[in-house]
Every structure is written in C-alpha cells, then in structure tokens.
C-alpha positions as protocol buffer text, in pm:
chain_id: "A"
residue {
  index: 1
  type: MET
  ca { x: -667 y: -756 z: 1493 }
}
residue {
  index: 2
  type: LEU
  ca { x: -516 y: -460 z: 1512 }
}
residue {
  index: 3
  type: LEU
  ca { x: -150 y: -418 z: 1499 }
}
residue {
  index: 4
  type: ARG
  ca { x: 39 y: -101 z: 1693 }
}
residue {
  index: 5
  type: TYR
  ca { x: 257 y: 120 z: 1539 }
}
residue {
  index: 6
  type: ASN
  ca { x: 639 y: 13 z: 1634 }
}
residue {
  index: 7
  type: ARG
  ca { x: 924 y: 207 z: 1412 }
}
residue {
  index: 8
  type: ALA
  ca { x: 1193 y: -20 z: 1516 }
}
residue {
  index: 9
  type: ARG
  ca { x: 1011 y: -309 z: 1387 }
}
residue {
  index: 10
  type: SER
  ca { x: 919 y: -195 z: 1044 }
}
residue {
  index: 11
  type: GLY
  ca { x: 1018 y: 214 z: 991 }
}
residue {
  index: 12
  type: SER
  ca { x: 702 y: 264 z: 853 }
}
residue {
  index: 13
  type: PRO
  ca { x: 313 y: 258 z: 892 }
}
residue {
  index: 14
  type: ILE
  ca { x: 231 y: 70 z: 592 }
}
residue {
  index: 15
  type: LEU
  ca { x: 403 y: -208 z: 663 }
}
residue {
  index: 16
  type: ASP
  ca { x: 265 y: -231 z: 1026 }
}
residue {
  index: 17
  type: GLY
  ca { x: -117 y: -309 z: 912 }
}
residue {
  index: 18
  type: LEU
  ca { x: -426 y: -91 z: 1154 }
}
residue {
  index: 19
  type: SER
  ca { x: -229 y: 95 z: 1294 }
}
residue {
  index: 20
  type: SER
  ca { x: -327 y: 404 z: 1487 }
}
residue {
  index: 21
  type: PRO
  ca { x: -15 y: 612 z: 1609 }
}
residue {
  index: 22
  type: THR
  ca { x: 24 y: 944 z: 1807 }
}
residue {
  index: 23
  type: GLY
  ca { x: -42 y: 1195 z: 1569 }
}
residue {
  index: 24
  type: GLU
  ca { x: -241 y: 1059 z: 1302 }
}
residue {
  index: 25
  type: PRO
  ca { x: -507 y: 1220 z: 1163 }
}
residue {
  index: 26
  type: MET
  ca { x: -910 y: 1175 z: 1217 }
}
residue {
  index: 27
  type: ARG
  ca { x: -1033 y: 1143 z: 885 }
}
residue {
  index: 28
  type: THR
  ca { x: -736 y: 849 z: 872 }
}
residue {
  index: 29
  type: CYS
  ca { x: -859 y: 661 z: 1146 }
}
residue {
  index: 30
  type: LEU
  ca { x: -1240 y: 694 z: 1035 }
}
residue {
  index: 31
  type: LEU
  ca { x: -1100 y: 533 z: 700 }
}
residue {
  index: 32
  type: ILE
  ca { x: -981 y: 254 z: 857 }
}
residue {
  index: 33
  type: ALA
  ca { x: -1284 y: 242 z: 1073 }
}
residue {
  index: 34
  type: ALA
  ca { x: -1479 y: 167 z: 766 }
}
residue {
  index: 35
  type: VAL
  ca { x: -1280 y: -51 z: 607 }
}
residue {
  index: 36
  type: LEU
  ca { x: -1364 y: -307 z: 888 }
}
residue {
  index: 37
  type: PHE
  ca { x: -1759 y: -276 z: 836 }
}
residue {
  index: 38
  type: LEU
  ca { x: -1723 y: -318 z: 456 }
}
residue {
  index: 39
  type: PRO
  ca { x: -2021 y: -588 z: 370 }
}
residue {
  index: 40
  type: THR
  ca { x: -1787 y: -772 z: 162 }
}
residue {
  index: 41
  type: PRO
  ca { x: -1403 y: -692 z: 276 }
}
residue {
  index: 42
  type: ALA
  ca { x: -1116 y: -744 z: -7 }
}
residue {
  index: 43
  type: PRO
  ca { x: -885 y: -1003 z: 131 }
}
residue {
  index: 44
  type: ALA
  ca { x: -572 y: -916 z: 312 }
}
residue {
  index: 45
  type: ALA
  ca { x: -298 y: -772 z: 173 }
}
residue {
  index: 46
  type: GLN
  ca { x: 3 y: -982 z: 73 }
}
residue {
  index: 47
  type: ALA
  ca { x: 350 y: -923 z: -19 }
}
residue {
  index: 48
  type: ARG
  ca { x: 530 y: -973 z: -340 }
}
residue {
  index: 49
  type: PRO
  ca { x: 823 y: -941 z: -497 }
}
residue {
  index: 50
  type: ALA
  ca { x: 926 y: -675 z: -721 }
}
residue {
  index: 51
  type: THR
  ca { x: 917 y: -878 z: -1064 }
}
residue {
  index: 52
  type: SER
  ca { x: 561 y: -785 z: -1162 }
}
residue {
  index: 53
  type: ALA
  ca { x: 621 y: -402 z: -1130 }
}
residue {
  index: 54
  type: THR
  ca { x: 496 y: -188 z: -1402 }
}
residue {
  index: 55
  type: PRO
  ca { x: 720 y: -191 z: -1721 }
}
residue {
  index: 56
  type: ALA
  ca { x: 975 y: 100 z: -1637 }
}
residue {
  index: 57
  type: GLU
  ca { x: 945 y: 255 z: -2035 }
}
residue {
  index: 58
  type: SER
  ca { x: 482 y: 243 z: -1928 }
}
residue {
  index: 59
  type: LEU
  ca { x: 547 y: 457 z: -1628 }
}
residue {
  index: 60
  type: LEU
  ca { x: 523 y: 833 z: -1821 }
}
residue {
  index: 61
  type: VAL
  ca { x: 256 y: 966 z: -2056 }
}
residue {
  index: 62
  type: SER
  ca { x: 227 y: 1230 z: -2291 }
}
residue {
  index: 63
  type: ALA
  ca { x: -88 y: 1477 z: -2320 }
}
residue {
  index: 64
  type: GLU
  ca { x: -165 y: 1325 z: -2638 }
}
residue {
  index: 65
  type: TRP
  ca { x: -119 y: 972 z: -2533 }
}
residue {
  index: 66
  type: LEU
  ca { x: -386 y: 1090 z: -2279 }
}
residue {
  index: 67
  type: LYS
  ca { x: -610 y: 1252 z: -2567 }
}
residue {
  index: 68
  type: ALA
  ca { x: -590 y: 929 z: -2777 }
}
residue {
  index: 69
  type: ARG
  ca { x: -733 y: 679 z: -2505 }
}
residue {
  index: 70
  type: ARG
  ca { x: -939 y: 900 z: -2260 }
}
residue {
  index: 71
  type: ALA
  ca { x: -1281 y: 789 z: -2364 }
}
residue {
  index: 72
  type: ASP
  ca { x: -1133 y: 383 z: -2212 }
}
residue {
  index: 73
  type: PRO
  ca { x: -1339 y: 285 z: -1911 }
}
residue {
  index: 74
  type: ASP
  ca { x: -1002 y: 104 z: -1807 }
}
residue {
  index: 75
  type: ILE
  ca { x: -836 y: 422 z: -1773 }
}
residue {
  index: 76
  type: VAL
  ca { x: -894 y: 611 z: -1386 }
}
residue {
  index: 77
  type: LEU
  ca { x: -765 y: 945 z: -1405 }
}
residue {
  index: 78
  type: LEU
  ca { x: -651 y: 1063 z: -1049 }
}
residue {
  index: 79
  type: HIS
  ca { x: -588 y: 1459 z: -994 }
}
residue {
  index: 80
  type: VAL
  ca { x: -383 y: 1473 z: -687 }
}
residue {
  index: 81
  type: GLY
  ca { x: -473 y: 1825 z: -513 }
}
residue {
  index: 82
  type: MET
  ca { x: -469 y: 1979 z: -182 }
}
residue {
  index: 83
  type: GLY
  ca { x: -808 y: 2052 z: -2 }
}
residue {
  index: 84
  type: HIS
  ca { x: -1001 y: 2238 z: -247 }
}
residue {
  index: 85
  type: ASP
  ca { x: -765 y: 2228 z: -489 }
}
residue {
  index: 86
  type: THR
  ca { x: -799 y: 1852 z: -490 }
}
residue {
  index: 87
  type: THR
  ca { x: -1145 y: 1893 z: -680 }
}
residue {
  index: 88
  type: ARG
  ca { x: -1241 y: 2255 z: -771 }
}
residue {
  index: 89
  type: ARG
  ca { x: -989 y: 2325 z: -1073 }
}
residue {
  index: 90
  type: ASP
  ca { x: -921 y: 2304 z: -1430 }
}
residue {
  index: 91
  type: LEU
  ca { x: -950 y: 1947 z: -1451 }
}
residue {
  index: 92
  type: ILE
  ca { x: -926 y: 1700 z: -1742 }
}
residue {
  index: 93
  type: PRO
  ca { x: -1282 y: 1572 z: -1784 }
}
residue {
  index: 94
  type: GLY
  ca { x: -1335 y: 1219 z: -1538 }
}
residue {
  index: 95
  type: SER
  ca { x: -1079 y: 1292 z: -1305 }
}
residue {
  index: 96
  type: VAL
  ca { x: -1128 y: 1198 z: -938 }
}
residue {
  index: 97
  type: GLY
  ca { x: -949 y: 1345 z: -678 }
}
residue {
  index: 98
  type: TRP
  ca { x: -690 y: 1278 z: -426 }
}
residue {
  index: 99
  type: ASP
  ca { x: -636 y: 1504 z: -109 }
}
residue {
  index: 100
  type: TYR
  ca { x: -244 y: 1485 z: -41 }
}
residue {
  index: 101
  type: MET
  ca { x: -306 y: 1533 z: 280 }
}
residue {
  index: 102
  type: ASP
  ca { x: -519 y: 1177 z: 294 }
}
residue {
  index: 103
  type: ILE
  ca { x: -201 y: 1026 z: 143 }
}
residue {
  index: 104
  type: THR
  ca { x: 33 y: 1104 z: 459 }
}
residue {
  index: 105
  type: LEU
  ca { x: 26 y: 1092 z: 813 }
}
residue {
  index: 106
  type: HIS
  ca { x: 194 y: 1204 z: 1119 }
}
residue {
  index: 107
  type: ALA
  ca { x: 459 y: 868 z: 1252 }
}
residue {
  index: 108
  type: GLY
  ca { x: 495 y: 981 z: 1632 }
}
residue {
  index: 109
  type: ALA
  ca { x: 761 y: 1273 z: 1555 }
}
residue {
  index: 110
  type: VAL
  ca { x: 799 y: 1176 z: 1163 }
}
residue {
  index: 111
  type: SER
  ca { x: 631 y: 1395 z: 995 }
}
residue {
  index: 112
  type: THR
  ca { x: 530 y: 1238 z: 645 }
}
residue {
  index: 113
  type: GLU
  ca { x: 469 y: 873 z: 637 }
}
residue {
  index: 114
  type: LEU
  ca { x: 303 y: 645 z: 379 }
}
residue {
  index: 115
  type: PRO
  ca { x: -1 y: 537 z: 558 }
}
residue {
  index: 116
  type: PRO
  ca { x: -125 y: 158 z: 721 }
}
residue {
  index: 117
  type: ILE
  ca { x: -205 y: -62 z: 421 }
}
residue {
  index: 118
  type: ASP
  ca { x: -611 y: -49 z: 478 }
}
residue {
  index: 119
  type: SER
  ca { x: -646 y: 287 z: 528 }
}
residue {
  index: 120
  type: LEU
  ca { x: -483 y: 336 z: 175 }
}
residue {
  index: 121
  type: ARG
  ca { x: -702 y: 32 z: 79 }
}
residue {
  index: 122
  type: SER
  ca { x: -964 y: 248 z: 156 }
}
residue {
  index: 123
  type: LEU
  ca { x: -890 y: 558 z: -24 }
}
residue {
  index: 124
  type: ILE
  ca { x: -813 y: 354 z: -330 }
}
residue {
  index: 125
  type: GLU
  ca { x: -1175 y: 182 z: -339 }
}
residue {
  index: 126
  type: ALA
  ca { x: -1334 y: 487 z: -253 }
}
residue {
  index: 127
  type: ALA
  ca { x: -1133 y: 644 z: -597 }
}
residue {
  index: 128
  type: GLY
  ca { x: -1324 y: 352 z: -821 }
}
residue {
  index: 129
  type: ILE
  ca { x: -964 y: 175 z: -889 }
}
residue {
  index: 130
  type: SER
  ca { x: -964 y: -128 z: -903 }
}
residue {
  index: 131
  type: ASN
  ca { x: -677 y: -371 z: -999 }
}
residue {
  index: 132
  type: SER
  ca { x: -723 y: -421 z: -1342 }
}
residue {
  index: 133
  type: ASN
  ca { x: -774 y: 24 z: -1425 }
}
residue {
  index: 134
  type: ARG
  ca { x: -486 y: 148 z: -1584 }
}
residue {
  index: 135
  type: VAL
  ca { x: -421 y: 456 z: -1337 }
}
residue {
  index: 136
  type: VAL
  ca { x: -324 y: 797 z: -1504 }
}
residue {
  index: 137
  type: ILE
  ca { x: -164 y: 1034 z: -1262 }
}
residue {
  index: 138
  type: TYR
  ca { x: -138 y: 1417 z: -1290 }
}
residue {
  index: 139
  type: SER
  ca { x: -99 y: 1710 z: -998 }
}
residue {
  index: 140
  type: TYR
  ca { x: -68 y: 2125 z: -1093 }
}
residue {
  index: 141
  type: ASN
  ca { x: 248 y: 1944 z: -854 }
}
residue {
  index: 142
  type: PRO
  ca { x: 465 y: 1705 z: -965 }
}
residue {
  index: 143
  type: VAL
  ca { x: 586 y: 1620 z: -658 }
}
residue {
  index: 144
  type: MET
  ca { x: 214 y: 1514 z: -578 }
}
residue {
  index: 145
  type: ALA
  ca { x: 176 y: 1336 z: -874 }
}
residue {
  index: 146
  type: ALA
  ca { x: 513 y: 1106 z: -804 }
}
residue {
  index: 147
  type: ARG
  ca { x: 383 y: 1146 z: -439 }
}
residue {
  index: 148
  type: ALA
  ca { x: 108 y: 940 z: -555 }
}
residue {
  index: 149
  type: PHE
  ca { x: 256 y: 732 z: -734 }
}
residue {
  index: 150
  type: VAL
  ca { x: 513 y: 616 z: -473 }
}
residue {
  index: 151
  type: THR
  ca { x: 167 y: 562 z: -264 }
}
residue {
  index: 152
  type: LEU
  ca { x: 18 y: 311 z: -490 }
}
residue {
  index: 153
  type: GLU
  ca { x: 295 y: 149 z: -603 }
}
residue {
  index: 154
  type: VAL
  ca { x: 388 y: 67 z: -256 }
}
residue {
  index: 155
  type: ALA
  ca { x: 20 y: 2 z: -199 }
}
residue {
  index: 156
  type: GLY
  ca { x: 68 y: -280 z: -474 }
}
residue {
  index: 157
  type: HIS
  ca { x: -94 y: -162 z: -850 }
}
residue {
  index: 158
  type: GLU
  ca { x: 80 y: -333 z: -1121 }
}
residue {
  index: 159
  type: ARG
  ca { x: -97 y: -39 z: -1422 }
}
residue {
  index: 160
  type: LEU
  ca { x: 12 y: 347 z: -1325 }
}
residue {
  index: 161
  type: HIS
  ca { x: 159 y: 653 z: -1530 }
}
residue {
  index: 162
  type: VAL
  ca { x: 238 y: 963 z: -1454 }
}
residue {
  index: 163
  type: LEU
  ca { x: 95 y: 1198 z: -1676 }
}
residue {
  index: 164
  type: ASP
  ca { x: 427 y: 1427 z: -1764 }
}
residue {
  index: 165
  type: GLY
  ca { x: 370 y: 1802 z: -1697 }
}
residue {
  index: 166
  type: GLY
  ca { x: 36 y: 1743 z: -1571 }
}
residue {
  index: 167
  type: ALA
  ca { x: -279 y: 1956 z: -1645 }
}
residue {
  index: 168
  type: VAL
  ca { x: -62 y: 2202 z: -1719 }
}
residue {
  index: 169
  type: SER
  ca { x: 58 y: 2001 z: -2010 }
}
residue {
  index: 170
  type: TRP
  ca { x: -239 y: 1917 z: -2047 }
}
residue {
  index: 171
  type: LYS
  ca { x: -424 y: 2264 z: -2156 }
}
residue {
  index: 172
  type: ALA
  ca { x: -135 y: 2329 z: -2344 }
}
residue {
  index: 173
  type: ALA
  ca { x: -214 y: 2074 z: -2559 }
}
residue {
  index: 174
  type: GLY
  ca { x: -559 y: 2186 z: -2649 }
}
residue {
  index: 175
  type: GLY
  ca { x: -730 y: 1887 z: -2400 }
}
residue {
  index: 176
  type: PRO
  ca { x: -1062 y: 2014 z: -2244 }
}
residue {
  index: 177
  type: VAL
  ca { x: -1123 y: 2087 z: -1894 }
}
residue {
  index: 178
  type: VAL
  ca { x: -1354 y: 2112 z: -1615 }
}
residue {
  index: 179
  type: ALA
  ca { x: -1421 y: 2322 z: -1266 }
}
residue {
  index: 180
  type: ASN
  ca { x: -1483 y: 1991 z: -1098 }
}
residue {
  index: 181
  type: ALA
  ca { x: -1402 y: 1641 z: -1038 }
}
residue {
  index: 182
  type: GLU
  ca { x: -1639 y: 1395 z: -1073 }
}
residue {
  index: 183
  type: ARG
  ca { x: -1774 y: 1096 z: -816 }
}
residue {
  index: 184
  type: PRO
  ca { x: -1600 y: 744 z: -915 }
}
residue {
  index: 185
  type: ARG
  ca { x: -1820 y: 580 z: -1130 }
}
residue {
  index: 186
  type: ALA
  ca { x: -1863 y: 244 z: -879 }
}
residue {
  index: 187
  type: ARG
  ca { x: -1684 y: 140 z: -572 }
}
residue {
  index: 188
  type: GLY
  ca { x: -1347 y: 4 z: -680 }
}
residue {
  index: 189
  type: ARG
  ca { x: -1211 y: -361 z: -567 }
}
residue {
  index: 190
  type: PHE
  ca { x: -838 y: -379 z: -450 }
}
residue {
  index: 191
  type: VAL
  ca { x: -664 y: -642 z: -311 }
}
residue {
  index: 192
  type: PRO
  ca { x: -350 y: -493 z: -204 }
}
residue {
  index: 193
  type: ARG
  ca { x: -10 y: -636 z: -245 }
}
residue {
  index: 194
  type: LEU
  ca { x: 216 y: -440 z: -65 }
}
residue {
  index: 195
  type: ARG
  ca { x: 587 y: -421 z: -163 }
}
residue {
  index: 196
  type: THR
  ca { x: 783 y: -469 z: 124 }
}
residue {
  index: 197
  type: ASP
  ca { x: 1110 y: -415 z: -148 }
}
residue {
  index: 198
  type: VAL
  ca { x: 1026 y: -53 z: -208 }
}
residue {
  index: 199
  type: VAL
  ca { x: 1056 y: 145 z: 85 }
}
residue {
  index: 200
  type: VAL
  ca { x: 1388 y: 82 z: 366 }
}
residue {
  index: 201
  type: ASP
  ca { x: 1456 y: 212 z: 684 }
}
residue {
  index: 202
  type: ALA
  ca { x: 1765 y: 363 z: 862 }
}
residue {
  index: 203
  type: ASP
  ca { x: 1853 y: 23 z: 989 }
}
residue {
  index: 204
  type: TRP
  ca { x: 1852 y: -95 z: 600 }
}
residue {
  index: 205
  type: LEU
  ca { x: 2090 y: 192 z: 482 }
}
residue {
  index: 206
  type: ARG
  ca { x: 2315 y: 184 z: 814 }
}
residue {
  index: 207
  type: ALA
  ca { x: 2408 y: -142 z: 706 }
}
residue {
  index: 208
  type: ARG
  ca { x: 2403 y: -16 z: 332 }
}
residue {
  index: 209
  type: LEU
  ca { x: 2663 y: 295 z: 325 }
}
residue {
  index: 210
  type: GLU
  ca { x: 2964 y: 141 z: 235 }
}
residue {
  index: 211
  type: ASP
  ca { x: 2836 y: -117 z: -56 }
}
residue {
  index: 212
  type: PRO
  ca { x: 2928 y: 9 z: -402 }
}
residue {
  index: 213
  type: ALA
  ca { x: 2652 y: -122 z: -519 }
}
residue {
  index: 214
  type: VAL
  ca { x: 2377 y: 109 z: -357 }
}
residue {
  index: 215
  type: THR
  ca { x: 2333 y: 499 z: -517 }
}
residue {
  index: 216
  type: LEU
  ca { x: 2236 y: 715 z: -274 }
}
residue {
  index: 217
  type: ILE
  ca { x: 2027 y: 1030 z: -398 }
}
residue {
  index: 218
  type: ASP
  ca { x: 1976 y: 1297 z: -139 }
}
residue {
  index: 219
  type: THR
  ca { x: 1689 y: 1560 z: -323 }
}
residue {
  index: 220
  type: ARG
  ca { x: 1736 y: 1871 z: -105 }
}
residue {
  index: 221
  type: THR
  ca { x: 1839 y: 2174 z: -157 }
}
residue {
  index: 222
  type: LEU
  ca { x: 2214 y: 2280 z: -190 }
}
residue {
  index: 223
  type: GLU
  ca { x: 2207 y: 2438 z: 154 }
}
residue {
  index: 224
  type: GLU
  ca { x: 2043 y: 2171 z: 301 }
}
residue {
  index: 225
  type: TYR
  ca { x: 2257 y: 1910 z: 163 }
}
residue {
  index: 226
  type: THR
  ca { x: 2637 y: 2074 z: 259 }
}
residue {
  index: 227
  type: GLY
  ca { x: 2476 y: 2158 z: 627 }
}
residue {
  index: 228
  type: THR
  ca { x: 2543 y: 2589 z: 580 }
}
residue {
  index: 229
  type: GLY
  ca { x: 2238 y: 2657 z: 588 }
}
residue {
  index: 230
  type: ASP
  ca { x: 1807 y: 2567 z: 620 }
}
residue {
  index: 231
  type: ARG
  ca { x: 1529 y: 2583 z: 407 }
}
residue {
  index: 232
  type: ARG
  ca { x: 1221 y: 2773 z: 553 }
}
residue {
  index: 233
  type: GLY
  ca { x: 1352 y: 2751 z: 887 }
}
residue {
  index: 234
  type: ILE
  ca { x: 1469 y: 2416 z: 946 }
}
residue {
  index: 235
  type: PRO
  ca { x: 1800 y: 2319 z: 980 }
}
residue {
  index: 236
  type: SER
  ca { x: 2050 y: 2085 z: 848 }
}
residue {
  index: 237
  type: ALA
  ca { x: 2337 y: 1949 z: 963 }
}
residue {
  index: 238
  type: GLY
  ca { x: 2431 y: 1798 z: 668 }
}
residue {
  index: 239
  type: HIS
  ca { x: 2342 y: 1452 z: 407 }
}
residue {
  index: 240
  type: LEU
  ca { x: 2435 y: 1048 z: 502 }
}
residue {
  index: 241
  type: ALA
  ca { x: 2760 y: 975 z: 416 }
}
residue {
  index: 242
  type: GLY
  ca { x: 2767 y: 866 z: 44 }
}
residue {
  index: 243
  type: ALA
  ca { x: 2482 y: 1072 z: -76 }
}
residue {
  index: 244
  type: ARG
  ca { x: 2519 y: 1234 z: -409 }
}
residue {
  index: 245
  type: HIS
  ca { x: 2340 y: 1611 z: -462 }
}
residue {
  index: 246
  type: LEU
  ca { x: 2071 y: 1645 z: -696 }
}
residue {
  index: 247
  type: VAL
  ca { x: 1785 y: 1879 z: -705 }
}
residue {
  index: 248
  type: TRP
  ca { x: 1437 y: 1807 z: -815 }
}
residue {
  index: 249
  type: GLU
  ca { x: 1375 y: 2066 z: -979 }
}
residue {
  index: 250
  type: GLU
  ca { x: 1637 y: 2043 z: -1255 }
}
residue {
  index: 251
  type: MET
  ca { x: 1514 y: 1711 z: -1417 }
}
residue {
  index: 252
  type: PHE
  ca { x: 1208 y: 1962 z: -1534 }
}
residue {
  index: 253
  type: ARG
  ca { x: 1198 y: 2201 z: -1853 }
}
residue {
  index: 254
  type: SER
  ca { x: 1082 y: 2532 z: -1642 }
}
residue {
  index: 255
  type: ARG
  ca { x: 838 y: 2649 z: -1413 }
}
residue {
  index: 256
  type: GLU
  ca { x: 586 y: 2721 z: -1756 }
}
residue {
  index: 257
  type: ASP
  ca { x: 649 y: 2403 z: -1906 }
}
residue {
  index: 258
  type: PRO
  ca { x: 665 y: 2123 z: -1632 }
}
residue {
  index: 259
  type: ARG
  ca { x: 711 y: 1809 z: -1805 }
}
residue {
  index: 260
  type: LEU
  ca { x: 1111 y: 1627 z: -1788 }
}
residue {
  index: 261
  type: LYS
  ca { x: 1358 y: 1668 z: -1963 }
}
residue {
  index: 262
  type: PRO
  ca { x: 1419 y: 1461 z: -2251 }
}
residue {
  index: 263
  type: LYS
  ca { x: 1534 y: 1075 z: -2069 }
}
residue {
  index: 264
  type: HIS
  ca { x: 1881 y: 1109 z: -2192 }
}
residue {
  index: 265
  type: GLU
  ca { x: 1956 y: 1399 z: -2025 }
}
residue {
  index: 266
  type: ILE
  ca { x: 1841 y: 1318 z: -1770 }
}
residue {
  index: 267
  type: LEU
  ca { x: 1988 y: 928 z: -1775 }
}
residue {
  index: 268
  type: ALA
  ca { x: 2286 y: 1110 z: -1791 }
}
residue {
  index: 269
  type: MET
  ca { x: 2259 y: 1338 z: -1428 }
}
residue {
  index: 270
  type: TYR
  ca { x: 2177 y: 976 z: -1239 }
}
residue {
  index: 271
  type: HIS
  ca { x: 2524 y: 846 z: -1405 }
}
residue {
  index: 272
  type: GLU
  ca { x: 2734 y: 1139 z: -1281 }
}
residue {
  index: 273
  type: ARG
  ca { x: 2597 y: 1063 z: -958 }
}
residue {
  index: 274
  type: GLY
  ca { x: 2709 y: 718 z: -951 }
}
residue {
  index: 275
  type: ALA
  ca { x: 2381 y: 567 z: -1065 }
}
residue {
  index: 276
  type: THR
  ca { x: 2505 y: 296 z: -1372 }
}
residue {
  index: 277
  type: ASP
  ca { x: 2363 y: -76 z: -1482 }
}
residue {
  index: 278
  type: GLY
  ca { x: 2318 y: -302 z: -1181 }
}
residue {
  index: 279
  type: LYS
  ca { x: 2332 y: -49 z: -932 }
}
residue {
  index: 280
  type: THR
  ca { x: 2008 y: 21 z: -703 }
}
residue {
  index: 281
  type: VAL
  ca { x: 1908 y: 382 z: -648 }
}
residue {
  index: 282
  type: VAL
  ca { x: 1803 y: 512 z: -353 }
}
residue {
  index: 283
  type: THR
  ca { x: 1592 y: 867 z: -297 }
}
residue {
  index: 284
  type: TYR
  ca { x: 1542 y: 1057 z: 23 }
}
residue {
  index: 285
  type: CYS
  ca { x: 1493 y: 1485 z: 114 }
}
residue {
  index: 286
  type: TYR
  ca { x: 1373 y: 1618 z: 427 }
}
residue {
  index: 287
  type: ILE
  ca { x: 1041 y: 1426 z: 510 }
}
residue {
  index: 288
  type: GLY
  ca { x: 1023 y: 1183 z: 178 }
}
residue {
  index: 289
  type: TYR
  ca { x: 837 y: 1448 z: -24 }
}
residue {
  index: 290
  type: ARG
  ca { x: 1080 y: 1603 z: -287 }
}
residue {
  index: 291
  type: ALA
  ca { x: 1264 y: 1267 z: -303 }
}
residue {
  index: 292
  type: SER
  ca { x: 920 y: 1100 z: -416 }
}
residue {
  index: 293
  type: ILE
  ca { x: 1004 y: 1260 z: -797 }
}
residue {
  index: 294
  type: SER
  ca { x: 1369 y: 1107 z: -794 }
}
residue {
  index: 295
  type: TYR
  ca { x: 1190 y: 743 z: -685 }
}
residue {
  index: 296
  type: PHE
  ca { x: 946 y: 837 z: -1017 }
}
residue {
  index: 297
  type: VAL
  ca { x: 1259 y: 916 z: -1233 }
}
residue {
  index: 298
  type: ALA
  ca { x: 1446 y: 583 z: -1123 }
}
residue {
  index: 299
  type: ARG
  ca { x: 1184 y: 387 z: -1172 }
}
residue {
  index: 300
  type: TYR
  ca { x: 1125 y: 579 z: -1535 }
}
residue {
  index: 301
  type: LEU
  ca { x: 1443 y: 512 z: -1625 }
}
residue {
  index: 302
  type: GLY
  ca { x: 1462 y: 167 z: -1514 }
}
residue {
  index: 303
  type: PHE
  ca { x: 1676 y: 126 z: -1201 }
}
residue {
  index: 304
  type: ASP
  ca { x: 1606 y: -66 z: -921 }
}
residue {
  index: 305
  type: ALA
  ca { x: 1507 y: 210 z: -670 }
}
residue {
  index: 306
  type: LYS
  ca { x: 1349 y: 235 z: -290 }
}
residue {
  index: 307
  type: PHE
  ca { x: 1272 y: 480 z: -125 }
}
residue {
  index: 308
  type: TYR
  ca { x: 1350 y: 578 z: 234 }
}
residue {
  index: 309
  type: ASP
  ca { x: 1024 y: 756 z: 383 }
}
residue {
  index: 310
  type: GLY
  ca { x: 1149 y: 896 z: 701 }
}
residue {
  index: 311
  type: SER
  ca { x: 1454 y: 1059 z: 545 }
}
residue {
  index: 312
  type: TYR
  ca { x: 1633 y: 1315 z: 691 }
}
residue {
  index: 313
  type: GLN
  ca { x: 1398 y: 1389 z: 952 }
}
residue {
  index: 314
  type: ASP
  ca { x: 1379 y: 997 z: 1022 }
}
residue {
  index: 315
  type: TRP
  ca { x: 1815 y: 989 z: 1023 }
}
residue {
  index: 316
  type: SER
  ca { x: 1840 y: 1278 z: 1226 }
}
residue {
  index: 317
  type: LEU
  ca { x: 1623 y: 1200 z: 1494 }
}
residue {
  index: 318
  type: ARG
  ca { x: 1783 y: 872 z: 1536 }
}
residue {
  index: 319
  type: GLN
  ca { x: 2113 y: 1074 z: 1571 }
}
residue {
  index: 320
  type: LEU
  ca { x: 2267 y: 862 z: 1326 }
}
residue {
  index: 321
  type: PRO
  ca { x: 2621 y: 1001 z: 1140 }
}
residue {
  index: 322
  type: LEU
  ca { x: 2595 y: 1319 z: 842 }
}
residue {
  index: 323
  type: VAL
  ca { x: 2856 y: 1426 z: 652 }
}
residue {
  index: 324
  type: ALA
  ca { x: 2877 y: 1841 z: 609 }
}
residue {
  index: 325
  type: GLY
  ca { x: 3039 y: 1952 z: 262 }
}
residue {
  index: 326
  type: GLU
  ca { x: 2971 y: 1941 z: -61 }
}
residue {
  index: 327
  type: LYS
  ca { x: 3226 y: 1635 z: -90 }
}
residue {
  index: 328
  type: PRO
  ca { x: 2964 y: 1309 z: -62 }
}
residue {
  index: 329
  type: ARG
  ca { x: 3200 y: 1154 z: 235 }
}
C-alpha cells in the first residue's frame, strides 16, 4: 500500500513508508517503483531502539586503518559525490558511488529531507550493501559523507564508519586511486530497521526547548545564528531558543587537511556549549545538511544524538519563535 506523506504526523518522509510528496525527484519515484517489482523483496522496515547502534568509538577510521583492511570482502567502500563526481574522480579502488541528490528530496516547501525507507532500501541494495557488510563512507566533502552516515543510520545499518579526511587523507597517506567507481559485486540484501529515535521534528523540539537535559546545537554561520545577515541570499531571523552556536568547519584541522581535530579538542567544544555526560544533543542548521556533521561528531563523541532534518527552514515556515543576537535566549 502506498502511504501518503503527512508532515503533521511524522515530520519526515522517511517515517511515512512509500510516500511520493510534491516536489520529490522523479528518480526517487522510479526507485520506489523498482522496489515494488523486485522478485524477492526484502521484509518491511522494522523500528528498533537505539541500544544496538554502532559503538561510538568505532565510527571514525583512519586511512591507515583502511589500508590494512581494504581487501576485506566484507567491507563496502561508499564514495558520496554529486553528478559525475560521484563515479568519476580519484577514488579508492573498489569504491561504489552514491549521488548525494539521490539521498535527499523535497518535501513540500522543505528542500532537503530523508527519502522514504523503501526508496532508501533500494539505493542501499543497489550499492551492494547488506546488513552484514561493514560500510566505510568517504567523500571529498565531509558534509556529504556525514549526511550519508545519517541516512544509513536512520535506515538501521549497524556497521558504519566514516573515513577521517576522506579521499584527501587517503591520497596523502599514499593510498592508490582509480578514475572510476566500480559496479557492486552483487546486489545487496538489506532489511531496514527504522531508527525512529534519531530524527526529531518541530513538535518534539518545541516540547523540550526548556529541558536542561537537551543541548541544542546550531551549525550555521554566525550571521545566520544572530539574524544579522544571510547566506547566499537566504535571510535568517535568528536561532531557536536555547541553541548554542558551533560552526562545523571549526571541528576540522584545515582545508588542506580535512581530518577532524583531536577528539579531546572537539569534546571541549561540545562541553563549552553545554553538552555534558547524560545530555541529549540535538543538531540543526538551515536544511539539515551542515547539521549532519555535528550529528555525526556527537555520535562519535558518545552522546545520545538526535537530528532535526527540517532544521531552520522547517521551523521558520511554521512561523515558530526565534531569538536574534549572540545569546542563546
């Protein structure tokens, strides 16, 4: 049965099964149709609690770690790019490619949302990924890699890693590269276990803006956070009440060395913003793109992390209260 998208009910297309909201790219609709006609479809998605998530200490891996394990047939190397960059660039040998645009969709007026779970299942299986595989995600853009991590985690994959520094650190470590991605050895078989505990919506946040056990992280520019400027012509009236500001680029060493800073330094950044042991960290940005990084890092640091996919765009479209200036409240 096709289930209609209903933002008021769930806040995210991924929670609504086989929906096809207004503005959804045609390729996503085709992928959904393809799932319906698979000769042996995988079982339906099952919701599950957070207790079986990937251990936080294993989420980030180095180029040296990967060099020692690249020949492992259990590992799927997933490169995330956009357009031709997805499959035609200096890539780690054996990589399969994901186009970033295939793991996002328009949901009404909200421009970047996670696709429905059955569409994701088709994308995951087409990349040769099964539940048992260890997936190492990388990109030339750390935000795209982090967004793919969020996508796979929400779908319920439990063996996920992000390559620290992506393809840049791989080449810097002397790793070989090839010009094109490869076709998967075989189609994967993936049984989704939907992580309903990861993605939150505006109603969830409104009920917790005064909750001292929740730390809200805004990953936009300072001008967007304060409401004193805009980004690429998109205005901002400020931030959600109580949100602390953390520019995602601050967590990386440099443009030339796009690895995360040492763990203790990043942990100090989160502590300075009120994220301490036992607190839930919720991340947002403008459309849920940059917040993918702060979500991944919160997971890497061991926090109970949640992701507001609709982010500022969804909040402002609902005409919910915002705070201007540099103070959280």
